[in-house]
C-alpha positions as CSV (number, residue, x, y, z in Angstrom):
1,X,0.0,0.0,0.0
2,X,1.2,3.6,-0.7
3,X,0.0,7.0,0.4
4,X,-0.5,10.0,-1.9
5,X,0.2,13.5,-0.6
6,X,-3.5,14.0,-0.2
7,X,-3.7,11.1,2.3
8,X,-5.2,8.6,0.0
9,X,-3.9,5.1,-0.3
10,X,-3.1,2.9,-3.3
11,X,-3.0,-0.8,-2.9
12,X,-0.3,-2.9,-4.6
13,X,2.6,-0.6,-4.1
14,X,5.5,-1.3,-1.8
15,X,7.9,0.8,0.3
16,X,11.4,-0.5,0.1
17,X,14.3,-0.3,2.6
18,X,17.3,-2.5,2.7
19,X,16.7,-5.7,0.6
20,X,13.1,-6.5,1.4
21,X,9.7,-5.0,0.7
22,X,7.2,-3.7,3.3
23,X,4.3,-5.9,2.3
24,X,1.6,-5.5,5.0
25,X,0.6,-2.3,6.8
26,X,-1.3,-3.2,10.0
27,X,-1.9,0.3,11.5
28,X,-1.2,3.9,11.1
29,X,-1.7,7.2,12.9
30,X,-1.1,10.8,12.0
31,X,1.1,12.8,14.4
32,X,-0.6,15.5,16.4
33,X,1.1,18.3,14.4
34,X,0.1,16.6,11.1
35,X,3.7,16.6,9.8
36,X,4.2,12.8,9.6
37,X,2.2,9.5,9.3
38,X,3.4,6.8,11.7
39,X,2.9,3.3,10.2
40,X,3.1,-0.2,11.7
41,X,3.9,-2.8,9.2
42,X,5.4,-6.2,8.4
43,X,8.5,-6.8,6.2
44,X,10.4,-10.0,5.8
45,X,8.3,-11.6,8.5
46,X,9.5,-8.8,11.0
47,X,7.5,-6.0,12.6
48,X,8.6,-2.5,11.3
49,X,7.7,1.1,12.3
50,X,8.0,3.9,9.7
51,X,7.5,7.6,9.9
52,X,6.4,9.1,6.6
53,X,6.6,12.9,5.9
54,X,3.2,14.2,4.9
55,X,4.6,17.0,2.8
56,X,6.5,14.8,0.2
57,X,5.9,11.2,1.2
58,X,9.6,10.5,2.1
59,X,10.3,7.8,4.8
60,X,12.1,9.8,7.6
61,X,12.3,6.9,10.1
62,X,12.4,3.1,9.8
63,X,13.0,0.5,12.5
64,X,12.6,-3.2,12.4
65,X,12.3,-5.7,15.2
C-alpha cells in the first residue's frame, strides 16, 4: 500500500528499505502536528515502524524488530 500526498492510499505498491519489501501495513496514525504519518507494518516476517513525511511522502524513520 502507498499513500499519496493528499492522504489517499493505493494498494499494490511497496515501500522498500534494505533488501526486502514492506508488504503488510497493520496500522497507522497521524502525528498531532500533522507533519508525519506513523505506520506499523510487516516486512520479511518482521515488525517494522515507519515515519512518513506528509509534505513529500519520504520515509524519515524506519525501525525493524
